[in-house]
N, C-alpha and C positions, 0 to 999 in steps of 0.2 A: 665459502658457500657460492654456488653457481649464481651468477647475476643474469645471464642471458644476453642476447644480442638484439638491440632495439632498432626499429626503423625510425625514420624521421616522422615528425607529425604531419599528417595529411588532413584534408577536410572534405566533407560531403555536404552539399546544400540541403539543409533541413530546417524549416521554420519551427519556432517554438509551439505554434498551434498544431503542428503535426507530431511533435515529439518533445516532451519535457523530461529530460533525464532525471532531474532531482525528484520527480514524482514517480515515474515508471519504475525506477530501480529501487524504490523504497516501499512500494505499496503491496508487497507480498506475492509477487508473481515469481520472481527468481530469488533465491536465498544465497547467491554466491558473489554478488557484486560487493566490493569493498570500497569505502572512501579512501583513496590513496593520496589525496591532497585537497586543498581548497578547490571545490568545483570539479574534482577529478575522480573518476571511478575506474576500477580495474577488476578483471575477472579472468579465470583460467578457462581456456577452450581446449579442444583435444590436442592441438599441437603448438599452441602459443598463448601468451597473455595479451589481452586487448585492454588498452587504457583509453578512456573517453573524456572529453571536455565538450562544453557547448557554449556557443555564442547565440545571439538572437537569430542569426541566419544560417549557421553552419554547425554540423557535428564534426568535431575534431577527434582524430583517432591515431593511435600508434600501436604497433604490434611488437612484442618482445618474444623472441624465439629461443629455445634451449641451445640451438646451434646457429650457424650462419643463416640469415634470412634467404629465402628462395629468390631467384632472379625476378620472378613476377609475384608480387604480393597480392593475394586475393582477399585481403581483410575487408575492403569496401563491399565486395559481393556478399561476404559473410554477414556484415552488418545490415545490409539491405534486406536480407532474408530474415535475420534474427529479429529485427524490429518491424517486420511486415510493412516496409516502406512503400510497397505497391498499392497499399490501401490509402485512399484520400480521406484522412480523418476529419479534416475541417468540414467537408461536405456532409459527412455523417453527423457531426455535431449540429449542423443546420437542420438536418432532417429530424433528429431526435428533439431538438428545441422546439420545432414547429409542432410536434406531436405531443409534447409534454412540458407544461409550464414549470413543473418542479425541476426537471432536468435543466431547462433554460436558466433558471435561477442559480443553480450550482455550477453550471458549465463555465461561467465567466472566470471563476477562481481556479478552475481545474482543467485548463486547456492542455492538449497534448498527451492525454492519458490513453495509450494504445496498448493492444495486446502483443506480448512477445510471441515469437514462434520458436520455442525452445526444443532442444532434443527431447523426444518423448520419454526416454528412459530416465534422464536426469529430472524431468518434470514429475514423473511418477514417483520416484524416490523422495523428492522434496516434499510432495504432498502426503505421502504416507507418514513422513516425519511430522506433519503439521497437526496430527491428531492431538487434541487437548493441549495445544502449544501456542506460543506467540512468535512473532517474526524474528525477534532477537535470538531466542533460544533455538529456533529452527536453523537459523543461519550458523550458529555455533556448532550444532550437530552436523550439518552438511560440511562445514569446514573441517571438522575432525574426520569425517568419512573420507574426504578427498586426501587429506594429509596421510591417512593410514593405508588407503587402498589405491590411490591415484598415483600418477607418475609426476615427478618434479618437472616444472617448466621453467623455473628461473626465479629471480627475486626482483621485487619492485620496492624502491625506497619510498616509504610513506612520509609525507610532510605534514606536520600538524600546524594549526594556526596559533600564533602567539596569544597568550592570555591577555585579557584587557588590562589596562593600567590600574593599579590599586589606588586607594584614596591618599590624599595628602598627609593624613595622619599616620600612614604606614612608614616604618623606618626606611630611610633612603636606600639602604642595601637591598630591601625587598621590592622597592618601587622602581628599580632600574628596568629599562626596556629588556624584554626577553626575546631571544631569537627562536625561530621555528626549530622544532626537533625533527630529526631525520632517522627513521627506523626501517631497516631492511626487513621485508616481509616475504617469505617464500610462497609461491603459488604452485598449485597442483592441478592436473587434469581430473575430470570426473571419472571415477572407477568404472570399468566395464562391467557388463552383466556377469561374465565368468568370474571376475574378481570377488564377487559376493556369494559364490556358490559353495566354497569349501566348508566342511563341517565345523571348523573353528570360528567361522564368521560371526555366528550369533553370540557366542560368549565374548568375543572381542568387542562387538558393538555394545553389549551390556556393560562391559568395563569402561566404555567411553561415555556412558550415561544415556543410552538410547532406550533403556527400559524395555517395556513390552513391544516397542516398535522394532527391536532387534529381530525378533522372530518373524514379524511381518516382512521385513526387508529380505531376510535370508530365504524364506519360503517363496517370495515373489521372484527373486533372482533364479531360484532353481526351476520354478515353473516356466518362466520366460526363456530360460536357457534351453528348455526342452522343445520350445516352439521353433518354427522355421526362422532363419535369419531375417532381421529387419521386420519382425512380426508387428511391432508397434507402428512402424512407418506405414505398413499396409492399412492400419486403421485410419490413417490420415488420408491415404490416396484411394482406397477401395471401398470404404464403408461409409454409410450414412451416420449422422450424429447418433441416432438411437442405437444403431448396431455397434458403433464404437463404444458408447457408454456401457452397454450391456456386457461387451467383451471385457472391459476393464474391471467390472465387478467380480470377475473370476479370481482376481489376485487378492492375496491376503492383505488386510488392512485397507481395502478400498471399498468405500461406501458411495452412495450417490453424489455427495459433495466432492469427494476426491476425484471421482470419475469425471465430473463436470469440469473441475479445474484442469485436469489433464486434457480433456477434449478442447477446452477453450484456449489454453495457453501453449499447446504444442501440436494439436491435431487438426487445426483449421476449422473447428466447429464453432463458428461465430455466434450461433444461437444458443449455445450451452450457457445456462445461468446457474452457477454454483450458489446454493442457498445455505448460509450459515446464520449465526445469531445476528450479525450486522445487517444482512440482507432481509432477514425476517423482521427486524425492527424498522428498517426503511419501509418495507411493504405495509406494515400496520400503522406506522406513524405518519408517513407522508402520502400514502395511497389508500388509507382506510381499508386495507385488505383485512378480511375476516376469515378465519379458518374454521368457521362453524363452531361445533362443540369441542373441537380439538384445540387445546391450549399448548400442546407440545408439538414438536416437529415430526409428525407422522409422514409416511411416504405420500399419502394423499395430499397433505398440506404442502410438502416439498414440491410435488409435481404441479400443484395449483399455482404456487407462487411463480414458478418458472413460466408456466403458460400465460399467466397474467402479464408478465413483462414482455414475453414474446409477442403477445397481442398488441401491446402498447408500442414497442420499439421496432418490431419487425425482425427480419432475418439476422440482424447483427445485434440482437438483444444482449448477448453476453458482453460485448464491448461497451454498450451503453451502461449496463449495470455496474461495470467496473469503475466508471467515473463516479457514480453515487457511492459505491463501496469505499473508494478512496477518500471521498469527501467526508465520510463518516468516521474515518480513522483518527484516533487521538493525535497521532504524529503530525497531522496536517491541520489541526484546529486553528493554528495561527493564520491560516488563509482567510478565515472569517473576519479578520480585523478590518478588511477593506469594506465590509458591508455595514460598518458602524456609521452612524450619523451623530453630529453633535447638536445639543439643544441647550438653550438657556430659557427655561420657562418653568412654571408651576405644573406639576404632574399630579393628577388625581388618580388614586387607586380604587377600583371598584371592589369592595368586599362587604361584609355584613354591616360594618359601621363605617361612616365616612371618615377618612383619614386624610388630612392635608399634609402634603409632602413639600417641604421647603428645601430646594436645592441650593446649597451654599457655595457651590463651585460649578464650573462647566462640566456637565455630565455627559458620559458617552452612552448612547442607546443603540443597541444592536438589534436590527430588525430581523426577525426570524420568519416563521412560517406564514403568519398573517400580518397584515399591515398594522393592526392594532396591538400586536403582541410584541413587547420589547423586554430586554433584559437591562435593568438599570443598575450600574455598578458605581457607587459613590458613597461618600459619607453624608447622611441626611439626618434631618431632625423631624420626628413625627410630633405633631401637635394634636392632642386629643382632648376632648371635653368630657369630663366625668362628673357625675353627680355624687356628692358625698352623702354620708348618712344623715347629716343635718339639712340636706336639701340644697346646699350651696353648690353651684356649678363651678368647678375649678379646672384649670388647664394643666395638663401634664405634658412635659416634653421628654421624649426618650430618644437618645442618640443610637443610631443603628449603624453598624460597621460590617455589613454583610451583603451579599448579593441578593437583590430583591427581584423576583420574577413574578409579574402579575399582568393581567389584562388592563390596559390603561386607555384613556382618551386624551388626545392632545388638544389643548385649547389655545388658540392663537391669542397672544396678548399684545 
């Protein structure tokens, strides 16, 4: 199998508050980056594979070519464009934090979330695949698409992290240290528009598990192939946000949310705000947004949510919204650990009857939206006073082993 020709590792000065790879490459913007080793990511570009690592101060990169590398490697310029590094993200965070206390609260744990500047065709295909789907499955579908219709670029050896040691009760033969595994993984370029136009494409995609999306992709490729060359790029350079958005709606499988994703992540429309279930929940939960009588995502509600955030965050509202969108993803829920505080005290829970909660060990309390709202996760004993049928007041102790979420008052002891 072709391995390719790799350049030496090089580096580009980029601070973590300007770009956090571990967040940006996993938050549902691009579906093609693969974890190729501990702290390493790789992706197929048109004529090379690019591998990335990151330190606190630098972005480290290497290119792997199908043939001998060119005399002048332009991977640095590609990365500067792909990651929109001309935009000063840290100053934007300061602007959004000053305007929005909720953003300020979340921003500390989600630094460096910036918008990619992807190839518009690749971005369009990826988000057509996103309909009623999740990030993992979209990534699998796009990977199959590239392997079937793209060009081979070479092979990257993926290195896995050794499993943690087993317990002392495990047989010694199983408790021996394990070595990292090395697996060669082929990479492919993204298929061209023309590659998805033949009549057999739809049936091939259905056999690969694309379902109804197969028809959308095939029809979109045919329509786009009939347009002038670089049609999608002209939406970036020659059209306003609203003009580009409306033009994208002409393609099969493209609704307002997909159109906004493509505008935001490939067409330089920084004010585009894609509104899906996550964003709708953020708007109603954190910003008390009300959609009037409409409880479903109508066009009026969709537009109103976008306008609300554009009014709050300004011309770069799409970039700001993506920080809160990422913070709301389950994959990053561990980031909230740092917002926990430790307490050793009696906690009273306000409910219909007074319940005394005796904490038997150091409890962790995670401060959420309001200062008085906490999530208490510990094994506790509830002591309640109940009056029996004979009139005698008795105490009952009930052990609770579940997460208790209530409004509480802290009392200094």
